[in-house]
VOPAGU-2260 file (C-alpha; in pm, 1 decimal, decimal comma):
REM VOPAGU-2260
SITE   aa  ch    i         X         Y         Z
SITE  MET   A    0    1234,5    1406,1   -1007,9
SITE  VAL   A    1    1585,8    1338,5   -1129,7
SITE  LYS   A    2    1662,4    1709,3   -1108,8
SITE  TYR   A    3    1606,0    1711,5    -732,8
SITE  LEU   A    4    1807,4    1402,1    -644,8
SITE  ARG   A    5    2149,0    1414,7    -487,5
SITE  ASP   A    6    2425,0    1228,5    -671,3
SITE  ASP   A    7    2427,9     951,7    -410,1
SITE  GLN   A    8    2052,5     883,1    -422,7
SITE  ILE   A    9    1991,3     731,0    -765,4
SITE  ASP   A   10    2256,8     636,7   -1014,6
SITE  ALA   A   11    2283,9     420,6   -1323,1
SITE  SER   A   12    2320,7     104,3   -1115,7
SITE  HIS   A   13    1980,1     166,2    -951,2
SITE  ILE   A   14    1818,4     199,3   -1290,7
SITE  LEU   A   15    1994,7    -105,2   -1431,5
SITE  GLU   A   16    1915,0    -318,9   -1128,0
SITE  ASN   A   17    1543,2    -245,7   -1175,8
SITE  LYS   A   18    1543,5    -248,0   -1557,2
SITE  LYS   A   19    1437,0    -608,9   -1612,7
SITE  GLU   A   20    1170,3    -597,1   -1344,5
SITE  ALA   A   21    1028,8    -267,1   -1477,4
SITE  PHE   A   22    1026,1    -397,5   -1832,6
SITE  ALA   A   23     859,4    -729,9   -1740,4
SITE  LEU   A   24     609,1    -562,7   -1509,5
SITE  LEU   A   25     505,6    -297,4   -1759,6
SITE  LEU   A   26     472,1    -551,8   -2038,0
SITE  ASN   A   27     254,1    -763,3   -1812,1
SITE  ILE   A   28      16,4    -485,5   -1702,4
SITE  SER   A   29      24,9    -258,0   -2006,1
SITE  THR   A   30    -285,0    -241,9   -2219,7
SITE  THR   A   31    -110,0     -33,0   -2483,9
SITE  LYS   A   32    -155,9    -174,2   -2831,2
SITE  TYR   A   33     139,7    -374,2   -2960,4
SITE  GLN   A   34     290,8    -226,3   -3275,7
SITE  ASN   A   35     497,1    -443,4   -3503,7
SITE  ILE   A   36     759,8    -182,4   -3592,7
SITE  ILE   A   37    1031,8    -429,2   -3689,1
SITE  GLU   A   38     906,4    -765,4   -3811,1
SITE  GLY   A   39    1035,1   -1048,9   -3593,7
SITE  ASN   A   40    1200,5    -824,4   -3331,5
SITE  GLU   A   41     966,4    -869,5   -3035,9
SITE  LYS   A   42    1206,5    -717,8   -2781,3
SITE  PHE   A   43    1235,1    -394,6   -2983,4
SITE  ASN   A   44     860,8    -378,8   -3047,5
SITE  ASN   A   45     782,2    -442,3   -2679,9
SITE  PHE   A   46    1017,7    -161,9   -2579,4
SITE  PHE   A   47     814,4      83,1   -2783,9
SITE  LYS   A   48     496,0     -51,5   -2626,9
SITE  ILE   A   49     607,2      66,7   -2280,9
SITE  ILE   A   50     856,8     345,0   -2352,3
SITE  ASN   A   51     626,1     624,7   -2236,8
SITE  TYR   A   52     589,4     466,2   -1893,5
SITE  LEU   A   53     965,8     430,4   -1851,8
SITE  ARG   A   54    1008,2     806,8   -1811,1
SITE  PHE   A   55     865,4     759,2   -1461,2
SITE  GLU   A   56    1101,8     476,5   -1365,6
SITE  VAL   A   57    1353,0     696,5   -1181,7
SITE  ALA   A   58    1074,7     851,7    -975,0
SITE  ALA   A   59     945,1     502,7    -892,8
SITE  ILE   A   60    1293,4     388,5    -790,0
SITE  SER   A   61    1329,5     696,5    -571,5
SITE  ILE   A   62    1000,0     623,8    -393,1
SITE  LYS   A   63    1097,7     258,7    -351,2
SITE  GLU   A   64    1427,4     368,4    -193,1
SITE  GLN   A   65    1246,9     608,2      43,9
SITE  THR   A   66     983,4     359,2     158,9
SITE  SER   A   67     949,4      -4,4     254,8
SITE  HIS   A   68     735,7     -78,8     -52,1
SITE  SER   A   69     850,6    -305,6    -331,7
SITE  PHE   A   70     945,7    -172,7    -672,0
SITE  GLU   A   71     658,3    -374,3    -820,3
SITE  ASN   A   72     406,8    -214,1    -585,5
SITE  VAL   A   73     530,5     136,2    -669,1
SITE  MET   A   74     542,2      74,7   -1046,2
SITE  VAL   A   75     190,8     -72,2   -1051,3
SITE  LEU   A   76      60,2     237,8    -873,5
SITE  PHE   A   77     246,5     465,3   -1115,1
SITE  TYR   A   78      90,5     276,9   -1405,7
SITE  LEU   A   79    -261,0     294,7   -1259,9
SITE  ILE   A   80    -232,7     666,9   -1180,9
SITE  ILE   A   81     -91,3     746,3   -1524,2
SITE  ASN   A   82    -386,0     570,6   -1686,6
SITE  GLU   A   83    -650,6     704,8   -1448,6
SITE  PHE   A   84    -555,2    1067,0   -1510,3
SITE  LYS   A   85    -468,6    1021,2   -1879,7
SITE  ILE   A   86    -112,8    1140,0   -1816,5
SITE  LEU   A   87      32,5     986,3   -2133,3
SITE  GLU   A   88    -235,5    1153,6   -2341,9
SITE  LEU   A   89    -153,5    1487,7   -2179,3
SITE  LEU   A   90     217,6    1433,7   -2243,1
SITE  ASN   A   91     149,5    1337,6   -2604,3
SITE  ALA   A   92     -56,5    1655,1   -2650,9
SITE  LEU   A   93     229,0    1852,1   -2497,8
SITE  ASP   A   94     477,6    1684,2   -2732,0
SITE  ASP   A   95     263,0    1788,6   -3029,2
SITE  VAL   A   96     263,2    2156,8   -2932,3
SITE  HIS   A   97     516,0    2368,9   -3118,4
SITE  VAL   A   98     691,3    2613,9   -2885,1
SITE  ASN   A   99     811,1    2940,2   -3036,5
SITE  THR   A  100     939,3    3148,3   -2748,7
SITE  GLN   A  101    1158,7    3107,2   -2443,2
SITE  SER   A  102     858,5    3158,3   -2213,9
SITE  GLU   A  103     665,0    2883,1   -2396,7
SITE  SER   A  104     965,6    2655,1   -2356,9
SITE  GLU   A  105     978,7    2733,4   -1984,7
SITE  LEU   A  106     604,9    2672,4   -1951,5
SITE  ARG   A  107     642,5    2337,2   -2126,8
SITE  HIS   A  108     922,3    2239,3   -1886,3
SITE  GLN   A  109     711,0    2347,8   -1587,4
SITE  ILE   A  110     418,3    2139,1   -1711,0
SITE  LEU   A  111     643,9    1834,3   -1733,7
SITE  SER   A  112     763,5    1895,5   -1377,5
SITE  PHE   A  113     405,9    1935,8   -1255,0
SITE  VAL   A  114     297,6    1612,7   -1423,0
SITE  GLU   A  115     581,7    1423,8   -1256,0
SITE  PHE   A  116     489,4    1580,8    -921,8
SITE  ILE   A  117     123,0    1483,1    -964,5
SITE  VAL   A  118     201,5    1117,9   -1040,1
SITE  THR   A  119     457,8    1100,3    -758,5
SITE  HIS   A  120     227,7    1273,8    -511,3
SITE  TYR   A  121     -65,5    1039,8    -576,6
SITE  THR   A  122     164,3     738,3    -560,9
SITE  LYS   A  123     297,3     843,3    -220,3
SITE  ASN   A  124     -56,7     912,3     -95,7
SITE  ILE   A  125    -181,2     571,3    -204,6
SITE  LEU   A  126     123,4     399,0     -56,5
SITE  ALA   A  127      51,7     571,0     276,2
SITE  PHE   A  128    -315,3     473,0     242,7
SITE  GLN   A  129    -241,0     110,3     146,1
SITE  ARG   A  130    -305,3    -148,9     416,0
SITE  HIS   A  131     -45,1    -409,2     504,5
SITE  ASP   A  132     -58,5    -701,2     256,5
SITE  GLU   A  133    -306,0    -517,2      31,7
SITE  ILE   A  134    -221,7    -539,9    -337,5
SITE  ALA   A  135    -155,7    -217,6    -527,0
SITE  GLN   A  136    -462,2    -253,3    -752,3
SITE  SER   A  137    -694,1    -288,3    -454,2
SITE  ALA   A  138    -535,7       4,2    -267,1
SITE  PHE   A  139    -565,5     218,4    -578,9
SITE  GLU   A  140    -932,6     133,2    -631,4
SITE  THR   A  141   -1015,6     194,6    -265,4
SITE  TYR   A  142    -831,1     528,3    -268,1
SITE  ILE   A  143   -1005,2     644,0    -587,1
SITE  THR   A  144   -1342,9     543,1    -442,1
SITE  LYS   A  145   -1268,5     722,9    -114,6
SITE  GLU   A  146   -1154,3    1036,5    -297,4
SITE  HIS   A  147   -1431,7    1018,9    -559,0
SITE  ALA   A  148   -1591,6    1348,7    -457,3
SITE  ASN   A  149   -1256,9    1531,2    -481,8
SITE  LEU   A  150   -1146,2    1364,4    -805,7
SITE  TYR   A  151   -1466,3    1328,9   -1006,2
SITE  THR   A  152   -1475,0    1679,1   -1154,0
SITE  ILE   A  153   -1108,7    1689,4   -1253,9
SITE  LYS   A  154   -1123,1    1339,5   -1403,2
SITE  GLU   A  155   -1423,9    1445,6   -1611,6
SITE  GLU   A  156   -1237,7    1757,0   -1726,1
SITE  VAL   A  157    -929,0    1554,2   -1819,0
SITE  HIS   A  158   -1136,4    1298,7   -2009,9
SITE  GLY   A  159   -1313,9    1581,2   -2193,3
SITE  PHE   A  160    -983,0    1750,9   -2268,5
SITE  ILE   A  161    -834,7    1436,3   -2421,8
SITE  GLY   A  162   -1084,9    1451,0   -2706,4
SITE  LYS   A  163    -976,4    1802,9   -2802,1
SITE  GLU   A  164    -817,5    1852,2   -3141,0
SITE  ASN   A  165    -478,2    2031,0   -3127,5
SITE  PRO   A  166    -490,7    2184,0   -2778,9
SITE  SER   A  167    -272,2    2486,4   -2714,5
SITE  LEU   A  168      10,1    2501,4   -2462,1
SITE  GLN   A  169    -205,7    2723,6   -2242,6
SITE  GLU   A  170    -496,7    2476,4   -2250,5
SITE  ILE   A  171    -262,9    2194,7   -2149,4
SITE  ALA   A  172    -119,9    2412,9   -1870,3
SITE  VAL   A  173    -469,1    2486,5   -1738,1
SITE  ILE   A  174    -568,5    2119,1   -1721,2
SITE  VAL   A  175    -237,0    2019,1   -1561,0
SITE  ASN   A  176    -274,4    2303,9   -1308,7
SITE  LYS   A  177    -623,0    2175,1   -1225,5
SITE  LEU   A  178    -476,1    1828,1   -1168,8
SITE  MET   A  179    -209,7    1984,0    -947,2
SITE  VAL   A  180    -464,9    2172,6    -737,7
SITE  ALA   A  181    -678,1    1858,8    -703,3
SITE  SER   A  182    -375,5    1668,3    -574,4
SITE  LEU   A  183    -311,3    1915,8    -292,3
């Protein structure tokens, strides 16, 4: 997402102005297990509890800037979509894959771009679907229920994929491509 922004769209001040809200919001809704990395340093430990979600913060800020929706509403939807489609698990599997060639490196970069597109696309769709004064959680649940027939198979495939031991780059690409096709 950052790659496609003009210099005047999102800058450091946008990120900093939303930093505290993003951090507080993610800590509040995150179900990720708390790890006591440094004894007595709760702020540091909390940061590592939500760090994987923060990679989507710029995309969330961009959507907030393009729409009339609040940053909280957008971030909650990002969080729900990331969890629903096991995006962090896919990204972790991708991080664990050792790339040896330039083409594998390019494929890895493309997968990351596709994942960001998928999360952004679903967020925009749910925001457009969301009724006035409807909370993000409710809009998300209604959207997923409405799209159940379209999403059921891919969600089952993603959930089955997550249990795989040491997936290859190609296997990750296939599942991400299936998510991409389902989002269109």
